[in-house]
C-alpha positions in Angstrom: -0.2 -0.2 0.2 3.2 2.4 0.7 4.2 1.8 -2.7 1.7 4.4 -4.2 3.7 6.8 -2.1 6.8 6.0 -3.5 8.8 8.6 -5.9 10.0 11.9 -5.9 7.0 14.8 -5.1 7.3 18.0 -6.1 5.3 21.1 -3.9 3.0 23.3 -5.8 1.0 24.6 -3.2 0.8 25.2 0.7 -1.9 26.7 2.9 -2.0 27.6 6.1 1.0 26.9 6.9 2.2 29.7 8.8 -0.8 29.0 11.3 0.1 25.4 11.8 3.6 26.2 12.5 2.3 28.6 15.3 0.2 26.1 16.7 2.8 23.5 17.2 5.0 26.2 18.6 7.6 27.4 16.0 9.2 30.4 16.6 9.1 33.3 14.2 11.9 33.2 12.2 11.9 29.3 11.6 8.2 30.6 10.4 9.4 32.8 8.0 12.3 30.0 6.5 9.3 27.1 6.5 7.0 29.0 5.1 9.7 30.3 2.0 10.4 26.7 1.8 9.0 24.7 -1.1 10.6 21.4 -0.4 10.7 18.1 -2.6 9.1 15.1 -0.7 11.2 12.0 -1.8 9.6 8.3 -0.5 11.0 5.4 -1.0 10.9 1.8 0.8 13.6 -0.5 0.8 13.9 -4.7 1.1 13.7 -5.0 4.7 10.2 -3.0 4.5 11.9 0.2 6.1 10.3 3.5 4.8 12.2 6.6 4.5 10.6 10.2 4.0 13.0 12.7 2.9 12.3 16.4 2.8 14.7 18.1 0.4 15.0 21.9 0.2 17.7 24.6 -0.5 16.9 25.3 3.5 17.4 21.9 5.3 17.1 18.2 4.6 15.4 16.1 7.0 14.9 12.2 6.7 13.2 10.1 8.8 13.5 5.9 8.2 10.4 4.0 10.3 8.7 1.0 10.1 4.8 1.1 9.7 2.9 1.0 13.1 6.2 1.0 15.3 6.9 3.9 17.4 10.3 6.0 17.1 12.2 9.0 18.1 12.4 11.7 15.6 14.1 15.2 15.7 11.7 17.5 13.6 12.9 20.3 11.2 11.9 22.8 13.8 14.0 20.5 16.2 11.3 19.2 18.3 12.1 15.5 19.8 9.0 13.6 19.4 7.6 9.9 20.2 6.4 9.1 16.6 4.6 6.6 15.0 3.5 6.3 10.8 0.5 3.7 10.3 -1.5 3.2 7.0 -5.3 4.0 7.4 -7.9 4.3 4.3 -5.1 4.3 2.1 -3.3 7.1 4.3 0.0 7.7 5.5 -0.6 8.9 9.3 2.1 10.2 10.7 1.2 11.1 14.9 3.8 13.2 16.3 3.7 13.2 20.5 5.9 15.6 22.5 5.8 17.6 25.7 2.0 16.7 26.0 1.1 17.7 22.5 0.1 15.6 19.7 0.0 16.4 16.0 -0.9 14.5 12.7 0.6 14.4 9.1 -2.0 12.8 7.2 -0.9 12.0 3.1 -3.0 10.6 0.8 -2.7 10.4 -3.4 -5.8 12.0 -4.8 -6.0 12.7 -8.6 -2.5 11.5 -8.7 -1.1 14.2 -6.2 0.1 14.1 -2.9 -1.4 16.0 -0.4 -0.5 16.0 3.3 -2.9 17.6 5.5 -0.8 18.8 8.7 -3.3 19.0 11.8 -3.0 20.7 15.2 -6.3 20.6 16.9 -8.9 22.5 15.0 -5.5 24.3 12.8 -5.1 22.3 9.6 -2.1 23.2 6.6 -2.8 21.6 3.6 0.6 21.1 1.6 0.2 19.5 -2.4 3.0 17.7 -4.0 3.0 16.2 -8.1 5.2 13.6 -9.1 8.3 14.6 -10.7 8.8 13.2 -14.2 
């Protein structure tokens, strides 16, 4: 099921991301950079079943490797230390990050050939849309 996400995805739009970053506690300077950055998302799966999500931009490249349904420690692009678990739910790749008593979800799904990532913190939702690079 993860296979449909595999490839290099180029961001074409980002809506409400500043409000999402504010909601998770990202400072002003980091948000300024985050709002200007249009990262590529590279998704791969190795032969041991590890999924790799790599976010590449001129500003910063971050990478997480994980197995579905297995919790792991993540250091996010904004330097939060989270306990993270990624699951497949109804065709969506759901990444749940927990830190300091807070929780955020990033739901990625394929819609009309595009990868749509919904970043959810409470009632704040940011939507970032990617297209597959040729």
